[in-house]
C-alpha positions in Angstrom: -68.8 9.0 -53.2 -68.1 7.6 -49.4 -64.9 5.1 -49.2 -64.9 3.0 -45.8 -61.5 2.6 -43.8 -60.2 -1.1 -44.9 -57.7 -1.6 -42.1 -54.6 -3.2 -43.7 -50.7 -2.8 -43.0 -50.2 0.2 -45.0 -47.3 1.1 -43.1 -45.4 -2.2 -44.2 -45.0 -0.3 -47.8 -43.0 2.1 -46.3 -40.8 0.1 -43.9 -37.1 0.4 -44.3 -33.7 -2.0 -42.8 -31.7 28.8 -40.0 -29.6 27.0 -37.4 -30.8 25.6 -34.7 -31.8 26.5 -30.8 -29.1 26.1 -28.3 -31.0 26.7 -24.9 -32.6 23.8 -22.8 -35.9 23.3 -23.0 -38.2 24.7 -19.4 -41.4 23.1 -20.5 -42.5 20.3 -17.8 -42.1 17.1 -19.4 -45.0 14.6 -19.4 -44.9 11.4 -18.0 -44.6 9.0 -21.0 -41.9 6.5 -19.8 -43.7 3.9 -17.8 -46.6 2.8 -19.7 -48.0 -0.6 -20.6 -47.6 -1.5 -24.4 -50.5 -0.7 -26.5 -53.2 -2.4 -27.6 -55.8 -0.2 -30.2 -59.4 -1.5 -31.0 -60.3 -0.7 -34.5 -62.9 1.4 -35.3 -66.6 0.1 -36.5 -67.1 0.9 -40.1 -70.5 2.2 -39.3 -69.5 4.2 -36.2 -66.5 5.8 -38.7 -69.2 6.8 -41.4 -71.7 8.0 -38.8 -68.6 10.4 -37.2 -66.6 11.4 -40.2 -69.4 11.6 -43.3 -71.7 13.8 -41.2 -71.2 17.0 -43.2 -69.4 18.2 -39.9 -65.6 19.3 -39.2 -63.7 18.7 -36.2 -61.8 21.8 -34.7 -59.3 21.4 -31.9 -57.5 24.0 -30.3 -54.7 23.4 -27.8 -52.1 25.5 -25.7 -48.9 25.8 -27.8 -45.2 25.9 -26.1 -43.2 26.4 -29.3 -39.3 26.5 -29.2 -37.9 29.4 -31.6 -34.8 31.4 -31.2 -33.5 29.1 -27.8 -36.3 30.3 -26.3 -39.9 28.9 -25.1 -42.8 30.9 -26.8 -46.4 30.9 -25.7 -49.1 30.1 -29.0 -51.9 28.2 -30.4 -52.2 25.6 -32.4 -55.7 24.2 -33.8 -56.2 20.8 -35.7 -58.5 21.1 -38.4 -60.0 17.2 -39.7 -62.5 17.0 -42.1 -63.2 14.6 -44.8 -63.2 16.1 -48.7 -63.8 14.7 -52.3 -60.6 15.3 -53.9 -59.2 14.7 -57.3 -56.5 11.9 -57.7 -56.0 13.5 -61.5 -55.1 17.2 -60.5 -54.9 16.8 -56.6 -57.6 19.3 -55.3 -61.0 19.5 -53.8 -63.4 18.7 -56.5 -66.3 21.4 -56.4 -68.7 18.9 -58.2 -67.7 15.3 -57.8 -70.6 13.7 -59.4 -69.4 15.4 -63.1 -66.3 12.5 -62.6 -67.0 9.7 -60.1 -64.2 8.1 -61.3 -61.7 11.0 -60.3 -62.8 11.3 -56.6 -61.1 10.3 -53.7 -62.5 10.5 -50.1 -59.4 12.0 -48.3 -59.5 12.7 -44.3 -58.1 16.2 -44.8 -55.8 17.7 -42.0 -55.0 21.6 -41.3 -52.6 21.7 -38.9 -51.9 25.6 -37.7 -49.5 27.0 -35.5 -49.1 31.1 -34.3 -46.9 32.2 -32.1 -44.9 35.7 -31.3 -41.0 35.9 -31.1 -40.4 39.4 -29.9 -41.9 42.1 -31.8 -42.9 40.0 -34.9 -45.1 36.8 -34.7 -45.1 33.3 -36.6 -48.1 32.0 -38.8 -47.5 28.5 -40.0 -50.0 26.2 -41.8 -49.8 22.5 -43.4 -52.5 20.6 -45.2 -52.4 17.2 -45.1 -54.8 15.5 -47.9 -54.5 11.6 -46.9 -57.1 8.5 -48.9 -59.3 7.2 -46.0 -59.4 4.1 -48.5 -55.4 3.4 -47.4 -55.5 -0.4 -49.6 -56.4 1.1 -52.3 -54.2 4.6 -51.8 -51.6 3.8 -49.9 -49.8 7.1 -49.6 -51.0 11.0 -49.0 -51.4 12.4 -52.0 -50.5 15.8 -51.4 -49.0 18.2 -48.6 -48.8 22.0 -48.5 -47.0 23.9 -45.8 -46.6 27.7 -45.7 -44.7 29.5 -43.0 -45.0 33.4 -42.5 -43.2 35.8 -40.3 -42.2 39.6 -40.6 -38.8 38.8 -42.5 -41.0 37.2 -45.2 -42.4 34.1 -46.3 -41.8 30.5 -47.7 -44.2 27.8 -49.6 -44.1 24.1 -49.9 -45.8 21.9 -51.8 -45.7 17.8 -52.3 -47.4 16.3 -55.3 -47.9 12.4 -55.5 -46.7 11.1 -58.5 -46.7 7.0 -59.0 -43.8 6.3 -56.3 -42.3 10.0 -55.7 -43.5 13.2 -54.8 -42.6 16.5 -56.6 -41.4 18.8 -53.9 -41.6 22.5 -54.5 -40.0 25.4 -52.4 -40.5 28.7 -52.8 -38.4 30.7 -50.2 -37.2 34.4 -49.6 -33.7 32.6 -48.1 -31.0 32.8 -50.4 -30.0 29.8 -49.5 -33.0 27.7 -50.2 -34.1 29.9 -53.6 -36.6 28.0 -55.7 -36.8 24.4 -55.6 -38.2 21.6 -57.9 -37.4 18.1 -57.8 -38.2 13.9 -57.2 -38.4 12.5 -54.1 -39.2 9.2 -52.9 -42.6 9.0 -51.7 -41.8 8.0 -48.1 -44.1 8.3 -45.0 -44.9 11.9 -44.5 -44.4 12.6 -40.8 -46.9 15.3 -40.7 -49.7 12.4 -42.1 -49.1 10.4 -38.6 -51.3 12.9 -37.3 -54.4 11.8 -40.0 -53.2 7.8 -40.1 -54.0 7.9 -36.2 -57.6 9.1 -36.7 -58.1 6.5 -39.5 -56.8 3.2 -37.4 -53.8 4.0 -34.9 -53.3 -0.1 -35.4 -51.7 0.7 -38.9 -48.4 1.6 -36.9 -46.9 -1.5 -35.5 -44.6 -1.8 -32.6 -40.7 -1.6 -33.3 -41.2 -0.6 -36.8 -38.7 0.9 -38.4 -39.7 3.2 -41.6 -38.8 5.8 -44.1 -40.1 9.0 -42.5 -40.0 12.6 -44.0 -39.8 15.1 -41.3 -42.4 17.7 -40.5 -43.1 20.8 -42.6 -42.6 22.9 -40.0 -39.8 21.3 -38.8 -38.0 21.5 -42.3 -38.9 25.1 -42.5 -37.7 26.3 -38.6 -34.4 24.3 -39.3 -33.9 25.2 -42.8 -33.6 21.5 -43.7 -33.7 19.7 -46.6 -36.8 17.3 -47.0 -34.8 13.6 -47.0 -36.8 11.0 -45.8 -34.8 9.6 -42.4 -34.9 6.3 -40.5 -37.1 6.2 -37.8 -39.0 3.7 -35.2 -42.6 3.7 -33.8 -44.1 2.3 -31.0 -46.9 2.1 -28.8 -47.2 2.9 -25.0 -50.8 2.8 -23.4 -51.5 4.7 -20.3 -55.0 5.7 -18.5 -55.2 9.3 -20.0 -54.7 7.7 -23.6 -51.8 5.7 -25.8 -48.5 7.8 -27.1 -47.7 6.9 -30.1 -43.8 7.4 -30.0 -41.6 8.4 -32.9 -37.7 8.2 -32.6 -35.5 9.7 -35.5 -32.7 7.1 -35.6 -29.9 9.7 -37.1 -31.6 12.8 -36.4 -32.0 14.6 -32.9 -35.5 14.3 -33.0 -38.4 12.5 -31.1 -42.5 12.9 -31.7 -44.7 11.8 -29.4 -48.8 12.2 -29.6 -50.9 11.4 -26.8 -54.2 10.3 -28.5 -57.4 8.8 -27.4 -57.3 4.7 -27.2 -61.0 5.0 -28.1 -62.7 5.8 -31.5 -62.5 8.6 -32.6 -59.3 8.8 -31.6 -58.6 12.6 -31.0 -55.0 13.6 -30.7 -55.0 15.0 -26.9 -51.5 16.2 -26.8 -48.1 16.0 -28.9 -44.5 16.7 -27.5 -41.5 17.7 -30.3 -38.0 17.2 -28.7 -35.4 18.4 -31.1 -32.1 17.9 -29.3 -33.4 18.6 -25.6 -35.4 21.9 -27.4 -38.9 20.7 -26.2 -42.2 21.8 -28.2 -45.5 21.0 -26.6 -49.0 21.7 -27.5 -52.1 20.3 -25.4 -55.9 19.8 -26.3 -58.2 22.7 -24.9 -61.4 22.4 -27.0 -63.0 20.6 -29.4 -66.0 21.8 -31.6 -67.9 19.3 -34.2 -69.6 21.9 -36.2 -69.8 22.4 -40.5 -67.4 25.5 -39.7 -67.2 26.7 -43.6 -70.9 28.0 -42.8 -69.9 29.9 -39.8 -68.4 32.9 -41.0 -70.6 35.7 -40.0 -69.9 38.0 -37.4 -73.0 36.4 -35.6 -70.8 32.8 -35.5 -68.0 35.0 -33.6 -68.6 34.0 -30.0 -67.5 30.4 -31.8 -64.0 31.7 -31.3 -64.3 32.4 -27.9 -65.3 28.3 -27.1 -62.2 27.5 -29.2 -60.1 29.7 -26.6 -57.5 31.1 -28.7 -55.5 33.7 -27.8 -53.1 34.5 -30.8 -55.5 34.1 -33.8 
């Protein structure tokens, strides 16, 4: 079943009144201080359907500079976007959606992968976000999973929407975190900002203050608990794209995402400023193809097209 995006002010539903690295960032900051206020045109429903329901996924590779242990690390990031049939009850991808059409929810899935070395060993982090396309009927992301692997061990975190709360589970090799299973107020997820920008950037209103749960990779790298935080959102427009700026009010973190002002609103770049430590990802290449079918050795040249170094 296919659901066309129903443009709505869904984010009004969210509106609300290890030790950090200590070295300053050496990455050159992008000029994001003097653009105009943004006016983002909505996508045409037919255009949206032709793009997102064409039987292809969208692969985006980025040159990544990730701050870790007080130093900038050079790596790769990949954003994979694809629509999928999803089970509202089980909150997993449906293998046979025709078996129970009433359980099917069309989601825009994002797999956000980062890989970067830290000295002799490396990090591999991945967050998966499952955001319903029909934001009126399903105003909240249904599920998020996140993993972090490095040579000391790994962690796994999962959010499942249950009514007005997320059931959050955390499994970690750190003694201070241990295994957790608790309920959390279902605020907007920072990680779903990427999927919602692809669905409809106009959903974010300038100077809107809302409750936001910080990104999964931020929580893991800084060993922070998942707690909703107040953040202010605004747009800034430039010739090279529109910036969405997310400023946390009581957390030293600002997220800036530059995206195409016109559909399909590709993510061109993002910056994370964590108390002066700047992480940056800049788009290298985009491929659209049914990547799940390209798993043979003959398909290896496609990896070269993405210009990946750490994968």
